[in-house]
C-alpha positions in Angstrom: 103.1 -80.7 -197.3 101.6 -82.3 -200.4 104.3 -85.1 -200.2 103.5 -85.8 -196.5 99.7 -86.0 -197.3 100.4 -88.4 -200.2 102.5 -90.6 -198.0 99.7 -90.8 -195.3 97.1 -91.7 -197.9 99.3 -94.5 -199.3 99.8 -96.0 -195.8 96.1 -95.9 -195.1 95.4 -97.6 -198.4 97.9 -100.3 -197.7 96.5 -101.0 -194.3 93.0 -101.2 -195.7 94.1 -103.7 -198.4 95.7 -105.9 -195.8 92.5 -105.8 -193.7 90.4 -106.8 -196.6 92.8 -109.5 -197.7 92.9 -111.3 -194.3 89.2 -110.8 -193.6 88.2 -113.9 -195.6 91.1 -116.1 -194.4 91.0 -118.7 -191.7 93.3 -121.5 -190.5 91.9 -124.0 -193.0 92.9 -121.9 -196.1 95.7 -123.5 -198.2 97.8 -122.0 -201.1 98.3 -124.7 -203.8 101.2 -124.5 -206.3 100.7 -126.6 -209.4 103.5 -127.4 -211.8 102.8 -126.7 -215.5 102.4 -129.8 -217.6 105.7 -130.8 -219.4 104.0 -130.5 -222.8 101.5 -128.2 -224.5 98.5 -129.1 -226.6 99.8 -129.6 -230.2 98.9 -126.8 -232.6 98.1 -129.5 -235.1 96.3 -131.8 -232.6 95.6 -134.5 -235.2 99.2 -135.1 -236.0 100.5 -135.4 -232.5 103.7 -133.3 -233.2 104.4 -131.3 -230.1 107.1 -129.0 -231.3 108.5 -126.3 -229.0 107.5 -126.0 -225.4 108.8 -122.5 -225.4 109.8 -121.2 -228.9 111.2 -118.0 -227.5 114.1 -119.8 -225.9 114.2 -122.8 -228.2 113.1 -125.2 -225.5 111.8 -128.3 -227.2 109.1 -130.4 -225.5 111.3 -133.4 -225.7 114.1 -131.5 -224.1 112.0 -131.1 -220.9 113.0 -134.6 -220.0 115.9 -135.3 -222.4 117.9 -132.3 -221.2 121.4 -133.5 -222.3 120.2 -133.9 -225.9 118.4 -130.5 -225.7 121.6 -128.8 -224.6 123.7 -130.3 -227.5 121.0 -129.8 -230.1 120.6 -126.2 -229.3 124.1 -125.5 -230.5 123.5 -127.1 -234.0 122.5 -125.4 -237.2 119.2 -127.4 -237.0 118.3 -125.2 -234.1 118.6 -122.1 -236.3 117.1 -123.5 -239.4 114.1 -121.3 -239.5 116.0 -118.1 -238.8 118.5 -118.9 -241.5 115.7 -119.3 -244.0 113.9 -116.1 -243.1 117.2 -114.3 -243.4 117.7 -115.6 -247.0 116.1 -113.2 -249.5 115.9 -115.9 -252.1 113.9 -118.3 -249.9 110.8 -119.8 -251.5 107.7 -121.4 -250.0 109.0 -124.9 -250.8 112.0 -124.3 -248.6 110.0 -124.3 -245.4 109.5 -128.0 -245.5 113.1 -128.6 -244.6 113.4 -125.7 -242.0 110.5 -126.7 -239.8 108.9 -129.7 -238.1 106.7 -131.7 -240.4 106.7 -135.2 -242.0 110.2 -134.8 -243.6 112.7 -137.1 -242.0 110.4 -139.3 -240.0 107.6 -141.8 -240.2 105.1 -139.2 -241.3 107.1 -138.6 -244.5 104.8 -137.7 -247.4 101.9 -136.4 -245.3 100.7 -132.9 -244.5 101.3 -132.5 -240.8 102.7 -130.0 -238.2 104.1 -126.8 -239.8 102.8 -127.9 -243.3 99.3 -128.0 -241.8 99.5 -125.3 -239.0 102.2 -122.7 -239.6 102.7 -122.2 -235.8 106.0 -121.0 -234.2 106.0 -124.2 -232.2 107.1 -126.0 -235.3 110.0 -123.7 -236.3 113.4 -125.3 -236.9 114.5 -128.9 -237.3 113.6 -130.3 -233.8 113.8 -133.7 -232.2 110.5 -134.8 -233.8 111.9 -134.0 -237.3 113.8 -137.3 -237.1 112.0 -139.2 -234.3 108.4 -138.4 -235.4 105.4 -137.3 -233.4 105.9 -137.3 -229.7 102.4 -136.9 -228.2 101.7 -140.6 -227.6 105.2 -140.9 -226.1 104.7 -138.2 -223.4 101.2 -139.3 -222.7 102.4 -142.8 -222.0 105.1 -141.9 -219.6 104.2 -143.4 -216.2 101.3 -145.3 -217.7 103.2 -148.4 -218.7 102.4 -147.9 -222.3 105.4 -145.8 -223.5 105.7 -145.6 -227.2 109.3 -145.0 -228.3 109.5 -143.0 -231.5 112.9 -144.2 -232.8 114.7 -142.5 -235.7 116.1 -144.4 -238.6 119.8 -145.0 -239.0 119.3 -145.6 -242.8 120.3 -142.8 -245.2 118.2 -143.9 -248.2 114.4 -143.9 -248.7 111.7 -141.9 -247.1 111.7 -140.8 -243.5 115.5 -140.3 -243.3 118.1 -137.5 -243.6 117.6 -137.9 -247.4 114.1 -136.2 -247.2 115.9 -132.9 -246.8 119.6 -133.2 -247.5 119.0 -133.7 -251.2 118.5 -131.7 -254.5 120.8 -129.5 -256.5 121.6 -127.2 -253.5 122.2 -130.0 -251.0 122.8 -133.3 -252.8 124.4 -135.0 -249.8 122.1 -138.1 -250.1 122.6 -138.5 -253.9 126.3 -138.2 -253.7 126.6 -140.5 -250.7 124.5 -143.1 -252.5 127.1 -143.3 -255.2 130.1 -143.6 -252.8 131.8 -146.6 -251.3 130.2 -145.6 -247.9 126.8 -146.7 -249.3 127.9 -150.3 -250.0 127.3 -153.1 -247.6 129.2 -156.3 -247.9 127.2 -158.8 -245.9 130.0 -161.2 -245.4 132.2 -158.5 -243.9 129.4 -156.8 -242.0 128.6 -160.1 -240.3 132.2 -160.8 -239.4 133.0 -159.9 -235.8 136.5 -158.7 -236.8 135.2 -156.6 -239.7 131.9 -155.2 -238.7 133.2 -152.2 -236.8 133.9 -150.7 -240.2 131.8 -152.6 -242.6 128.5 -152.3 -240.7 127.3 -148.8 -239.6 125.7 -150.3 -236.5 129.0 -152.1 -235.7 130.9 -148.8 -236.0 128.6 -147.0 -233.6 128.8 -149.9 -231.1 132.6 -149.9 -231.3 132.6 -146.1 -230.7 130.5 -146.4 -227.6 127.4 -144.7 -229.1 124.4 -145.7 -226.9 121.6 -143.8 -228.7 118.9 -146.1 -229.9 117.5 -146.3 -233.4 115.0 -148.4 -235.4 117.5 -150.9 -237.0 119.7 -151.5 -233.9 118.3 -154.8 -232.7 117.3 -156.3 -236.0 119.6 -159.3 -236.5 120.5 -158.8 -240.2 119.8 -155.1 -240.8 123.4 -154.4 -241.7 123.8 -150.7 -242.4 126.3 -148.8 -244.6 128.2 -145.9 -243.3 125.2 -143.6 -243.2 124.9 -140.0 -242.2 124.4 -140.7 -238.6 127.5 -142.9 -238.4 129.8 -139.9 -239.0 127.5 -137.1 -237.8 125.8 -136.9 -234.4 122.2 -135.7 -235.0 122.0 -134.6 -231.4 125.0 -132.3 -231.8 128.7 -132.5 -231.0 131.7 -130.2 -230.1 133.1 -130.9 -233.6 132.2 -128.9 -236.7 129.4 -130.2 -238.8 128.2 -132.3 -235.9 130.9 -134.9 -236.6 131.3 -137.6 -234.0 135.1 -137.2 -234.0 137.4 -134.5 -235.3 138.9 -134.7 -238.8 141.8 -132.4 -238.1 143.5 -134.3 -235.2 146.8 -136.1 -235.9 145.9 -138.7 -233.3 144.8 -141.7 -235.4 142.8 -143.1 -232.5 140.6 -139.9 -232.5 140.5 -139.0 -236.2 137.1 -139.8 -237.7 138.3 -141.0 -241.0 141.2 -143.0 -239.5 138.8 -144.8 -237.2 138.4 -147.2 -240.2 141.0 -146.1 -242.7 143.9 -147.2 -240.6 144.0 -151.0 -240.4 146.6 -153.3 -241.8 149.4 -150.8 -242.6 152.3 -153.2 -242.1 152.6 -156.9 -242.7 151.1 -159.3 -240.2 153.1 -162.4 -239.1 150.7 -165.0 -240.5 147.8 -165.4 -242.8 146.3 -163.3 -245.6 147.7 -160.0 -244.2 151.4 -161.0 -244.5 151.8 -159.5 -247.9 148.5 -157.5 -248.3 147.7 -154.1 -246.9 144.1 -153.3 -245.9 142.8 -149.8 -245.3 146.3 -148.3 -244.6 145.4 -144.8 -245.7 145.7 -143.0 -242.4 149.1 -144.5 -241.6 150.3 -143.7 -245.1 149.3 -140.1 -244.8 150.9 -139.7 -241.4 154.1 -141.5 -242.4 154.3 -144.8 -240.6 152.9 -147.4 -243.1 154.8 -150.1 -244.9 157.4 -152.8 -244.3 160.8 -151.5 -243.3 163.8 -153.4 -244.8 166.6 -153.9 -242.3 168.7 -150.8 -242.0 165.9 -148.6 -243.5 166.2 -145.0 -242.4 163.3 -142.6 -243.0 164.6 -139.0 -242.9 161.6 -137.3 -241.2 163.5 -134.0 -241.4 163.4 -134.1 -245.1 160.9 -136.8 -246.2 157.4 -136.5 -245.0 153.7 -136.7 -245.9 153.2 -133.9 -248.4 149.4 -134.0 -247.9 149.7 -133.8 -244.1 150.8 -130.1 -244.1 149.5 -127.0 -242.5 148.0 -126.2 -245.8 145.7 -129.2 -245.3 144.6 -129.1 -241.7 141.7 -131.4 -242.3 143.9 -134.2 -243.5 141.8 -136.9 -245.2 138.7 -134.7 -245.3 140.7 -131.8 -246.7 141.0 -133.6 -250.0 138.2 -136.2 -250.0 135.3 -133.9 -248.9 135.6 -131.0 -251.3 132.6 -128.6 -251.6 132.4 -126.4 -254.7 129.7 -124.7 -256.8 129.0 -125.5 -260.4 127.7 -122.6 -262.6 126.5 -122.7 -266.2 129.6 -121.9 -268.3 127.5 -119.7 -270.7 125.2 -117.8 -268.4 127.1 -118.0 -265.1 123.9 -119.0 -263.3 123.9 -121.6 -260.5 123.7 -125.3 -261.6 124.8 -127.5 -258.8 126.4 -127.4 -255.3 128.8 -130.3 -254.9 129.1 -131.4 -251.3 132.1 -133.7 -251.5 130.1 -136.7 -250.3 131.2 -138.8 -253.3 134.4 -138.8 -251.1 136.6 -138.5 -254.3 139.4 -136.0 -254.1 139.6 -135.5 -257.8 136.2 -136.6 -259.2 135.3 -137.1 -262.8 133.1 -134.4 -264.3 130.1 -134.7 -266.6 129.8 -132.2 -269.5 128.2 -129.6 -267.2 131.0 -129.7 -264.7 129.1 -131.8 -262.2 131.1 -134.5 -260.3 130.2 -138.1 -261.0 130.9 -141.5 -259.5 132.8 -142.5 -262.6 136.4 -143.7 -261.9 137.6 -144.2 -265.5 138.0 -140.7 -266.9 141.4 -139.4 -267.8 143.6 -137.7 -265.1 143.6 -134.4 -266.9 142.8 -130.9 -265.7 139.6 -130.8 -267.7 138.2 -134.3 -267.2 138.3 -134.1 -263.4 137.9 -131.5 -260.7 141.2 -130.5 -259.0 139.6 -127.8 -256.8 140.7 -129.3 -253.5 144.3 -129.4 -254.8 144.3 -125.8 -256.0 142.2 -124.3 -253.2 144.7 -125.3 -250.5 147.4 -123.1 -252.1 149.8 -126.0 -252.6 149.1 -126.1 -256.3 148.7 -123.0 -258.4 146.1 -124.4 -260.7 144.3 -127.5 -261.8 146.9 -128.0 -264.6 149.8 -127.8 -262.1 148.0 -130.3 -259.8 147.3 -132.7 -262.7 150.9 -132.5 -263.8 152.2 -133.2 -260.3 149.8 -136.2 -260.0 151.1 -137.6 -263.3 154.7 -137.2 -262.2 154.2 -139.0 -258.8 152.1 -141.8 -260.4 154.8 -142.5 -263.0 157.5 -142.6 -260.4 155.6 -145.0 -258.3 155.0 -147.3 -261.3 158.6 -147.1 -262.2 159.7 -148.4 -258.8 156.9 -150.9 -258.3 157.6 -152.4 -261.7 161.1 -153.3 -260.5 159.6 -155.4 -257.8 156.6 -156.9 -259.7 154.8 -156.6 -263.0 151.4 -158.3 -262.9 151.7 -159.4 -266.5 148.5 -161.4 -266.7 146.5 -159.0 -264.5 145.5 -161.8 -262.1 146.0 -159.7 -259.0 148.1 -162.5 -257.4 151.9 -162.8 -257.8 153.0 -165.6 -260.2 156.5 -167.0 -260.6 158.6 -165.8 -263.4 158.2 -165.9 -266.4 154.4 -165.6 -266.0 155.0 -162.3 -264.1 158.0 -160.1 -264.3 160.3 -158.3 -261.8 162.4 -159.2 -258.8 159.8 -160.9 -256.7 158.5 -163.3 -259.5 162.2 -164.3 -259.9 162.4 -165.1 -256.2 159.2 -167.0 -256.3 160.4 -169.2 -259.1 163.3 -170.4 -257.0 162.2 -169.9 -253.4 158.4 -170.2 -253.3 158.4 -171.1 -249.5 159.3 -167.4 -248.8 155.5 -166.9 -249.2 154.5 -169.4 -246.5 152.1 -167.3 -244.5 152.2 -169.9 -241.7 155.7 -169.7 -240.4 155.1 -166.8 -238.0 157.5 -164.5 -239.7 157.5 -161.8 -242.4 160.0 -162.8 -245.1 161.8 -160.1 -247.1 159.8 -161.3 -250.1 156.5 -160.9 -248.3 157.5 -157.5 -247.0 158.5 -156.4 -250.5 155.2 -157.5 -251.9 153.4 -155.6 -249.2 155.2 -152.4 -250.2 154.6 -153.0 -253.9 150.9 -153.4 -253.2 150.9 -150.4 -250.8 152.4 -147.9 -253.3 151.7 -149.5 -256.7 148.6 -150.2 -258.7 147.8 -153.9 -258.5 144.0 -153.9 -258.2 144.1 -154.5 -254.5 140.5 -154.1 -253.2 141.3 -152.0 -250.2 145.0 -151.1 -250.4 146.1 -147.4 -250.2 144.8 -146.9 -253.7 146.2 -143.4 -254.0 148.9 -144.2 -256.6 151.4 -142.9 -254.1 149.8 -139.5 -253.7 149.0 -139.8 -250.0 152.7 -139.9 -249.2 155.0 -139.9 -252.3 158.1 -139.3 -250.2 157.5 -142.3 -248.0 156.5 -144.5 -250.9 159.6 -143.6 -252.9 161.9 -144.2 -250.0 160.3 -147.5 -249.1 160.4 -148.8 -252.7 164.0 -147.8 -253.3 165.2 -149.3 -250.1 163.1 -152.5 -250.8 164.5 -152.9 -254.3 168.1 -152.6 -253.1 167.5 -155.0 -250.2 165.8 -157.7 -252.3 168.6 -157.6 -254.8 171.3 -158.1 -252.2 169.4 -160.6 -250.0 168.2 -163.0 -252.7 171.0 -162.3 -255.2 168.5 -161.4 -258.0 168.4 -158.6 -260.5 166.4 -157.3 -263.4 167.7 -155.4 -266.5 168.3 -151.8 -265.7 167.1 -149.0 -267.9 168.9 -145.8 -268.6 169.3 -143.7 -265.5 167.9 -146.3 -263.1 171.2 -147.0 -261.2 171.5 -143.3 -260.3 167.9 -143.1 -259.2 168.1 -146.2 -257.0 171.3 -144.8 -255.4 169.4 -141.7 -254.1 169.1 -139.2 -252.6 165.6 -140.2 -251.7 162.6 -137.8 -251.5 162.7 -134.1 -251.7 162.2 -130.8 -249.9 158.8 -129.3 -249.1 158.4 -125.7 -248.1 155.4 -125.9 -245.8 155.1 -126.5 -242.1 154.6 -130.2 -241.6 152.4 -132.3 -239.3 154.8 -134.6 -237.4 155.8 -137.5 -239.4 156.5 -140.6 -237.4 157.9 -144.1 -237.3 155.5 -147.0 -236.8 154.1 -147.2 -233.2 156.2 -149.3 -230.9 159.3 -149.2 -233.2 
């Protein structure tokens, strides 16, 4: 009974509500739906930094229009920067400047704005405005014909760039990069149409089809080094560390490092490149660099790139971007976090164990860091790795010396007796073998190419690994080249003890790890 009475009361109440609701309506009444503005009033109104539109779902204000960038950015570590800081029990107040939106990384660098002024959740994380700067004038100008475009900088040095945050003893990316070859701009090469895709950061982005705009893009002579944003996509990517291309792929056309470090890996028919390699590192690592003497056979079942193994899936980056922590040897306390952005596989160390840009220190287990060698499991310790390096280097010198000894250190091959070896002997009697204009690669030119490829002749951008990138390939190339030059030109040099047996083979050696596929030169 009570339930029936309650149901009756509810029906009466509902009917009364409808009557009251419609009592004030007539045919002229309209219901208006109004969209919410695409941006909120900035918490720090004076700065014009908008921050999040909806912090709870990490929807940036910029992302309301630039949805594709929003979707990619949301997958990056930048989108979780604030949460990662809060979760760190050792976080200090000074850390918030790099985990929130403020002047760091943009035109407002050095000022107190956004989170640094108003600690609002709208400014959590490293958002679009962290690089592009305040966005209020931009959104207010949309549709008004006065759109201000807050472009980010491509540069990696100075204020208002990635260096504002990616710096210091815990994250010295900028400091290490500044001492690397990637930070150097050669204006003559950067301005050369055939070279700029690697020697100008802007040229590289253009060659890779990157359409994102930035401050320096349309300035005629603003050549850029290989900055952070050349290799890393600030908006996010499907590759780890926001890399524009993968570093683990064996496809040289898609490998980030090999986009540039795979150029003249075999002799060209005419000109300067007939006997001079240029950036052949990727081809050397994967096993298809060098001049092949007639009849040359490269036993890929037994001879292969020792550093292109399953123990080193990141290939170039596996050795050249080595991250390790330096602690005080006495107290064990943290000193420095090396990021590997010197791009040196075995960097020289200062007295505290910190990697330096020096190239001249001894190749010993104490003067250099061998962590990338030992960490892979291929070498048991730094001492073992240093010993293996010394052995390979000595063998490469032994073979290269048979072809050419640059006696006067000129960097160019001189006829015997100024220089020594097989090729200077040939040059003294048959100098036209180095024509460079006859549309052919002579055996002498091919042999010089291999000597420069695997030896140490001061070549500016040869392989420069002293044979380490691929000792099996270098050894087989040099032995075959020595034997062919002797038979083709009828020249010889005095043999040292044990040399005939070495030159007779067998070439190379076994390796007990699963290999990436070694290959012959494309099109061969």
